[in-house]
C-alpha positions as a Python dict, from the first residue, in 0.01 Angstrom:
ca = {
    (1, 'M'): (0, 0, 0),
    (2, 'R'): (0, 112, -364),
    (3, 'F'): (-66, -122, -653),
    (4, 'W'): (2, -75, -1025),
    (5, 'V'): (-313, -108, -1234),
    (6, 'S'): (-321, -56, -1609),
    (7, 'D'): (-679, 66, -1607),
    (8, 'A'): (-568, 347, -1380),
    (9, 'G'): (-255, 420, -1576),
    (10, 'G'): (-14, 336, -1296),
    (11, 'L'): (8, 331, -920),
    (12, 'V'): (-299, 379, -708),
    (13, 'D'): (-381, 326, -344),
    (14, 'A'): (-475, -39, -277),
    (15, 'A'): (-825, 68, -176),
    (16, 'D'): (-874, 230, -513),
    (17, 'A'): (-729, -49, -723),
    (18, 'R'): (-1006, -160, -964),
    (19, 'V'): (-1055, -372, -1275),
    (20, 'S'): (-1373, -424, -1474),
    (21, 'V'): (-1627, -680, -1353),
    (22, 'L'): (-1628, -790, -1719),
    (23, 'D'): (-1259, -858, -1723),
    (24, 'H'): (-1197, -1210, -1861),
    (25, 'G'): (-959, -1275, -1579),
    (26, 'F'): (-1252, -1233, -1343),
    (27, 'T'): (-1533, -1398, -1537),
    (28, 'V'): (-1350, -1697, -1681),
    (29, 'A'): (-999, -1699, -1534),
    (30, 'D'): (-854, -1600, -1877),
    (31, 'G'): (-511, -1481, -1765),
    (32, 'V'): (-165, -1564, -1641),
    (33, 'F'): (38, -1457, -1343),
    (34, 'E'): (369, -1465, -1166),
    (35, 'T'): (454, -1462, -797),
    (36, 'L'): (793, -1320, -699),
    (37, 'K'): (986, -1301, -373),
    (38, 'V'): (1087, -945, -278),
    (39, 'V'): (1394, -908, -61),
    (40, 'H'): (1467, -566, 90),
    (41, 'G'): (1268, -399, -187),
    (42, 'T'): (1408, -593, -482),
    (43, 'A'): (1213, -858, -678),
    (44, 'F'): (1421, -1178, -707),
    (45, 'A'): (1480, -1343, -1047),
    (46, 'L'): (1267, -1084, -1228),
    (47, 'S'): (1408, -1164, -1574),
    (48, 'R'): (1323, -1536, -1540),
    (49, 'H'): (974, -1454, -1418),
    (50, 'L'): (914, -1218, -1710),
    (51, 'D'): (1035, -1488, -1950),
    (52, 'R'): (784, -1731, -1807),
    (53, 'L'): (502, -1472, -1807),
    (54, 'E'): (566, -1427, -2180),
    (55, 'R'): (571, -1802, -2244),
    (56, 'S'): (247, -1848, -2050),
    (57, 'A'): (79, -1562, -2239),
    (58, 'A'): (182, -1715, -2571),
    (59, 'R'): (48, -2054, -2469),
    (60, 'M'): (-281, -1893, -2372),
    (61, 'G'): (-303, -1706, -2703),
    (62, 'L'): (-275, -1367, -2533),
    (63, 'P'): (-80, -1074, -2674),
    (64, 'I'): (274, -1091, -2540),
    (65, 'P'): (302, -829, -2262),
    (66, 'H'): (535, -539, -2319),
    (67, 'R'): (839, -647, -2119),
    (68, 'D'): (968, -297, -2034),
    (69, 'R'): (622, -194, -1924),
    (70, 'V'): (586, -491, -1688),
    (71, 'A'): (939, -444, -1549),
    (72, 'A'): (875, -76, -1488),
    (73, 'A'): (547, -153, -1313),
    (74, 'V'): (730, -401, -1088),
    (75, 'H'): (1002, -147, -1000),
    (76, 'E'): (746, 126, -933),
    (77, 'T'): (543, -107, -707),
    (78, 'T'): (839, -230, -503),
    (79, 'G'): (975, 122, -468),
    (80, 'A'): (649, 273, -358),
    (81, 'N'): (591, 8, -92),
    (82, 'R'): (942, -53, 34),
    (83, 'N'): (878, 77, 385),
    (84, 'E'): (542, -95, 427),
    (85, 'V'): (663, -432, 300),
    (86, 'G'): (982, -452, 500),
    (87, 'P'): (1256, -710, 447),
    (88, 'L'): (1043, -982, 282),
    (89, 'G'): (750, -948, 50),
    (90, 'R'): (542, -1135, -206),
    (91, 'L'): (473, -961, -539),
    (92, 'R'): (216, -1075, -790),
    (93, 'I'): (199, -987, -1161),
    (94, 'T'): (-144, -1060, -1308),
    (95, 'Y'): (-202, -1024, -1685),
    (96, 'T'): (-543, -1098, -1834),
    (97, 'A'): (-729, -1082, -2165),
    (98, 'G'): (-906, -770, -2046),
    (99, 'P'): (-1281, -691, -2063),
    (100, 'G'): (-1487, -931, -2269),
    (101, 'E'): (-1834, -1077, -2310),
    (102, 'L'): (-2018, -1274, -2047),
    (103, 'G'): (-1891, -1597, -2194),
    (104, 'S'): (-1576, -1760, -2324),
    (105, 'D'): (-1528, -1536, -2627),
    (106, 'R'): (-1261, -1273, -2574),
    (107, 'G'): (-1338, -907, -2629),
    (108, 'E'): (-1142, -662, -2837),
    (109, 'E'): (-1043, -421, -2559),
    (110, 'A'): (-692, -386, -2419),
    (111, 'T'): (-544, -646, -2187),
    (112, 'T'): (-524, -581, -1812),
    (113, 'L'): (-207, -571, -1607),
    (114, 'V'): (-195, -552, -1228),
    (115, 'V'): (108, -562, -998),
    (116, 'A'): (33, -607, -629),
    (117, 'I'): (255, -652, -331),
    (118, 'A'): (225, -758, 36),
    (119, 'A'): (454, -818, 329),
    (120, 'T'): (513, -1183, 414),
    (121, 'A'): (690, -1391, 674),
    (122, 'P'): (954, -1655, 608),
    (123, 'W'): (827, -2011, 575),
    (124, 'P'): (901, -2249, 866),
    (125, 'D'): (1221, -2449, 846),
    (126, 'S'): (1024, -2754, 736),
    (127, 'A'): (676, -2838, 614),
    (128, 'A'): (402, -3096, 653),
    (129, 'V'): (231, -3205, 334),
    (130, 'I'): (-44, -3442, 227),
    (131, 'T'): (-109, -3632, -92),
    (132, 'V'): (-445, -3586, -277),
    (133, 'P'): (-591, -3819, -544),
    (134, 'W'): (-687, -3546, -787),
    (135, 'P'): (-441, -3567, -1081),
    (136, 'R'): (-279, -3302, -1293),
    (137, 'N'): (-369, -3354, -1658),
    (138, 'E'): (-34, -3355, -1840),
    (139, 'R'): (-223, -3349, -2171),
    (140, 'S'): (-416, -3031, -2087),
    (141, 'P'): (-348, -2723, -2302),
    (142, 'L'): (-273, -2551, -1971),
    (143, 'A'): (-14, -2801, -1853),
    (144, 'G'): (293, -2613, -1745),
    (145, 'V'): (120, -2275, -1784),
    (146, 'K'): (91, -2041, -1480),
    (147, 'S'): (-275, -1965, -1553),
    (148, 'T'): (-512, -1776, -1320),
    (149, 'S'): (-737, -2081, -1338),
    (150, 'Y'): (-639, -2199, -989),
    (151, 'A'): (-958, -2348, -842),
    (152, 'E'): (-812, -2700, -838),
    (153, 'N'): (-519, -2573, -634),
    (154, 'V'): (-749, -2387, -397),
    (155, 'L'): (-947, -2706, -321),
    (156, 'A'): (-636, -2916, -279),
    (157, 'L'): (-469, -2662, -55),
    (158, 'S'): (-788, -2633, 154),
    (159, 'E'): (-769, -3008, 204),
    (160, 'A'): (-408, -2980, 311),
    (161, 'R'): (-496, -2708, 568),
    (162, 'R'): (-773, -2928, 703),
    (163, 'H'): (-508, -3189, 784),
    (164, 'G'): (-266, -2942, 940),
    (165, 'A'): (-35, -2925, 636),
    (166, 'S'): (85, -2640, 420),
    (167, 'E'): (90, -2812, 83),
    (168, 'A'): (-85, -3090, -116),
    (169, 'L'): (107, -3313, -355),
    (170, 'M'): (-57, -3474, -653),
    (171, 'P'): (15, -3724, -936),
    (172, 'D'): (-40, -3681, -1307),
    (173, 'T'): (-300, -3892, -1488),
    (174, 'R'): (-50, -4177, -1519),
    (175, 'G'): (13, -4195, -1151),
    (176, 'R'): (353, -4025, -1171),
    (177, 'L'): (467, -3779, -900),
    (178, 'C'): (392, -3435, -1036),
    (179, 'E'): (383, -3124, -814),
    (180, 'G'): (219, -2938, -532),
    (181, 'T'): (-46, -2666, -555),
    (182, 'G'): (222, -2396, -566),
    (183, 'S'): (548, -2581, -555),
    (184, 'N'): (768, -2832, -733),
    (185, 'I'): (889, -3150, -556),
    (186, 'L'): (1233, -3279, -472),
    (187, 'V'): (1290, -3629, -333),
    (188, 'V'): (1606, -3815, -232),
    (189, 'I'): (1613, -4188, -313),
    (190, 'D'): (1929, -4398, -256),
    (191, 'G'): (2120, -4073, -195),
    (192, 'V'): (2023, -3917, -527),
    (193, 'A'): (1820, -3595, -545),
    (194, 'L'): (1535, -3629, -800),
    (195, 'T'): (1259, -3405, -933),
    (196, 'P'): (978, -3495, -1175),
    (197, 'T'): (1024, -3412, -1545),
    (198, 'L'): (813, -3153, -1718),
    (199, 'E'): (645, -3443, -1907),
    (200, 'T'): (428, -3486, -1599),
    (201, 'G'): (265, -3144, -1662),
    (202, 'C'): (426, -2981, -1363),
    (203, 'L'): (498, -2608, -1375),
    (204, 'P'): (850, -2519, -1491),
    (205, 'G'): (925, -2345, -1164),
    (206, 'I'): (1184, -2069, -1140),
    (207, 'T'): (1331, -2216, -818),
    (208, 'R'): (1324, -2566, -974),
    (209, 'A'): (1524, -2434, -1275),
    (210, 'L'): (1779, -2260, -1056),
    (211, 'A'): (1814, -2567, -832),
    (212, 'L'): (1881, -2784, -1138),
    (213, 'E'): (2154, -2537, -1245),
    (214, 'W'): (2310, -2487, -902),
    (215, 'C'): (2267, -2826, -730),
    (216, 'D'): (2321, -3193, -808),
    (217, 'I'): (1963, -3287, -899),
    (218, 'E'): (1839, -3523, -1169),
    (219, 'E'): (1509, -3505, -1357),
    (220, 'R'): (1330, -3838, -1352),
    (221, 'N'): (974, -3968, -1387),
    (222, 'L'): (871, -4140, -1066),
    (223, 'P'): (554, -4307, -940),
    (224, 'I'): (384, -4106, -664),
    (225, 'E'): (461, -4400, -436),
    (226, 'A'): (823, -4288, -453),
    (227, 'L'): (727, -4047, -171),
    (228, 'W'): (726, -4350, 63),
    (229, 'E'): (1067, -4462, -57),
    (230, 'A'): (1228, -4123, -21),
    (231, 'S'): (1468, -4064, 267),
    (232, 'E'): (1427, -3687, 223),
    (233, 'I'): (1169, -3465, 52),
    (234, 'A'): (1155, -3089, -16),
    (235, 'L'): (927, -2832, -173),
    (236, 'M'): (1066, -2575, -421),
    (237, 'S'): (900, -2243, -496),
    (238, 'S'): (972, -1874, -532),
    (239, 'T'): (873, -1798, -174),
    (240, 'R'): (985, -2123, -8),
    (241, 'D'): (1319, -2160, -191),
    (242, 'I'): (1409, -2525, -106),
    (243, 'Q'): (1202, -2619, 206),
    (244, 'P'): (1250, -2959, 367),
    (245, 'V'): (942, -3169, 440),
    (246, 'H'): (912, -3341, 781),
    (247, 'R'): (582, -3520, 720),
    (248, 'V'): (389, -3664, 424),
    (249, 'D'): (42, -3773, 533),
    (250, 'D'): (119, -3976, 846),
    (251, 'H'): (474, -4064, 741),
    (252, 'A'): (766, -3884, 916),
    (253, 'V'): (1066, -3772, 703),
    (254, 'A'): (1409, -3648, 806),
    (255, 'A'): (1415, -3271, 779),
    (256, 'P'): (1663, -3134, 707),
    (257, 'G'): (1846, -3442, 591),
    (258, 'P'): (2209, -3488, 486),
    (259, 'V'): (2136, -3416, 113),
    (260, 'I'): (1868, -3151, 116),
    (261, 'G'): (1997, -2961, 421),
    (262, 'P'): (2326, -2853, 258),
    (263, 'M'): (2150, -2809, -79),
    (264, 'A'): (1901, -2566, 70),
    (265, 'E'): (2174, -2366, 237),
    (266, 'A'): (2380, -2356, -84),
    (267, 'F'): (2073, -2233, -272),
    (268, 'R'): (2018, -1952, -22),
    (269, 'R'): (2378, -1836, -56),
    (270, 'R'): (2364, -1833, -435),
    (271, 'A'): (2033, -1649, -436),
    (272, 'A'): (2163, -1388, -192),
    (273, 'A'): (2465, -1324, -413),
    (274, 'D'): (2264, -1257, -731),
    (275, 'V'): (1917, -1095, -729),
    (276, 'D'): (1855, -1168, -1100),
    (277, 'P'): (2030, -1494, -1182),
}
């Protein structure tokens, strides 16, 4: 594999990809990132991901990354690794404040940009998930920002794995259904497909946004207990697309159901027809 690293001036072998141990992304998680699905060598929805990368950088007070530079780095990385990655890959853009002091103050050196890629397998047709009590803080300055500060997600996902699940769902501080560690949530109640509003502090997901445009889904604030009322549930993310859920904690759910099943298939068709919607 070859990764794109700004410190190296471009593509380098993965074994030689290096950033400074003083990089603020490493010392204090001072950075933002995007994860993209790569299909047959092409990154899906790149323009939308670059839009969100810029919004996240602005919210973090980082210099706005040069869009053409990031796009070129993505294209170079996907092109250089097309044979190794195969039909389906996961690409990550990481953008940090760059080298700084051993503390919270930022340095004055240039920012760091890394684009890495790996082959991946399709997700199963349905997922098992758990709920965790640790809330998202919808009043946090990082609410809705795809920050590299992901330790809470790591812990929640580890708990999910311990229970044989692939995702953990959490409330916001007001007890409203919010999101998963790396996904947005879709529930069907009384035949209506619903997803939490951005007021809950959930990430404005790319797949979530496309699903709202392409499918009949309403945004609504719901208590996390709505999971037990839902006849169908799904996860939405850049690598999962719309993935039905067959179990929440010890509660079985129809997967795929009559609402989410056709919706997921329609989403796949639309995504296949346009790589940069």
